[in-house]
C-alpha positions as CSV (number, residue, x, y, z in Angstrom):
1,M,5.5,-6.5,-15.1
2,S,6.4,-3.1,-14.2
3,R,9.6,-2.2,-12.4
4,T,7.6,-0.4,-9.8
5,L,6.0,-3.6,-8.5
6,G,9.1,-5.3,-7.3
7,P,9.7,-2.4,-4.5
8,V,5.8,-2.3,-3.7
9,F,5.7,-6.0,-3.2
10,R,8.9,-6.2,-1.1
11,A,7.6,-3.4,1.2
12,L,4.2,-5.1,1.5
13,G,6.0,-8.3,2.4
14,D,6.8,-7.0,5.8
15,P,3.8,-7.4,8.2
16,T,4.5,-4.2,10.0
17,R,4.3,-2.2,6.8
18,R,1.0,-3.9,6.1
19,W,-0.2,-2.8,9.5
20,F,0.8,0.8,8.6
21,I,-1.1,0.6,5.4
22,E,-4.3,-0.7,7.2
23,A,-3.8,2.0,10.0
24,L,-3.8,4.8,7.2
25,M,-6.9,3.5,5.3
26,D,-9.1,6.1,7.1
27,G,-6.9,9.1,6.0
28,E,-4.1,11.2,6.9
29,V,-2.4,10.6,10.3
30,R,0.2,12.4,12.2
31,L,3.6,10.6,12.9
32,R,3.0,10.6,16.6
33,E,-0.3,9.0,16.0
34,V,1.1,6.2,13.9
35,A,3.8,5.8,16.4
36,D,1.3,5.4,19.3
37,M,-0.6,2.6,17.4
38,F,2.4,0.2,17.3
39,P,4.6,-1.1,20.0
40,L,7.8,0.1,18.2
41,S,10.3,2.7,18.7
42,L,10.1,5.9,16.9
43,P,13.2,5.3,14.6
44,T,11.6,1.9,13.7
45,V,8.4,3.5,12.8
46,L,10.0,6.2,10.7
47,H,12.1,3.4,9.0
48,H,8.9,1.7,7.9
49,L,7.2,4.8,6.8
50,R,10.2,5.8,4.7
51,V,10.2,2.4,2.8
52,L,6.5,2.7,2.1
53,E,6.9,6.4,1.0
54,K,10.1,5.5,-1.2
55,C,8.2,2.8,-3.1
56,G,5.2,5.1,-3.6
57,L,2.6,3.7,-1.3
58,L,2.6,6.7,1.0
59,D,2.9,10.4,0.9
60,S,4.0,12.8,3.6
61,R,3.9,16.4,4.3
62,K,5.2,18.7,7.0
63,E,2.5,21.0,8.8
64,G,4.3,23.2,11.3
65,P,6.3,21.0,13.7
66,M,4.2,17.9,12.7
67,R,4.8,15.3,9.8
68,L,1.5,13.9,8.4
69,Y,1.3,10.6,6.4
70,S,-1.4,9.4,3.9
71,L,-1.9,6.5,1.5
72,R,-1.3,7.0,-2.1
73,A,-4.1,5.2,-3.9
74,E,-2.0,5.2,-7.1
75,G,0.8,3.4,-5.5
76,L,-1.6,0.5,-4.6
77,Q,-3.5,0.5,-8.1
78,E,-0.7,-1.1,-10.2
79,A,-0.4,-3.9,-7.6
80,E,-4.1,-4.4,-7.5
81,V,-4.4,-4.6,-11.4
82,W,-1.6,-7.0,-11.6
83,L,-3.0,-9.2,-8.8
84,R,-6.6,-9.2,-10.1
85,R,-5.2,-10.1,-13.7
86,V,-3.1,-13.0,-12.6
87,L,-5.9,-14.3,-10.0
88,W,-8.6,-14.1,-12.7
89,S,-6.4,-15.9,-15.4
90,R,-5.5,-18.6,-12.8
91,Y,-9.1,-19.0,-11.3
92,R,-11.2,-18.2,-14.4
93,P,-12.4,-22.0,-14.7
94,T,-13.6,-21.7,-11.2
95,L,-14.8,-18.1,-11.2
96,G,-16.5,-18.0,-14.6
97,S,-16.8,-14.7,-16.2
98,L,-14.8,-11.6,-15.4
99,P,-16.5,-9.6,-12.7
100,E,-18.0,-6.1,-14.0
101,D,-15.5,-4.1,-11.6
102,W,-12.7,-5.9,-13.4
103,G,-13.6,-4.8,-17.0
104,H,-10.4,-2.7,-17.5
105,L,-8.4,-6.0,-17.3
106,R,-10.1,-7.4,-20.5
107,G,-7.8,-7.8,-23.3
């Protein structure tokens, strides 16, 4: 398993961070918009966003006085590939053949 998966799974282990991931699914969001979505203080929101950014799940950029956050699809891709491979190997007897969209996992 890749060394990058540990920090990703640790970050996703927190339900607040999973909320942030879901909130950013539709595209780039301003820091204030993210903070307004959750009943948390701004320092708490920033902490969670920094953890997600540090492990590669989010990008941020400054635009004038605003900071904008967006998901990094690549950050989730490695975790998705690992989960699909593990789940398919575990549930293969129940699931049958590997679904077509999982073709990149075939040995």
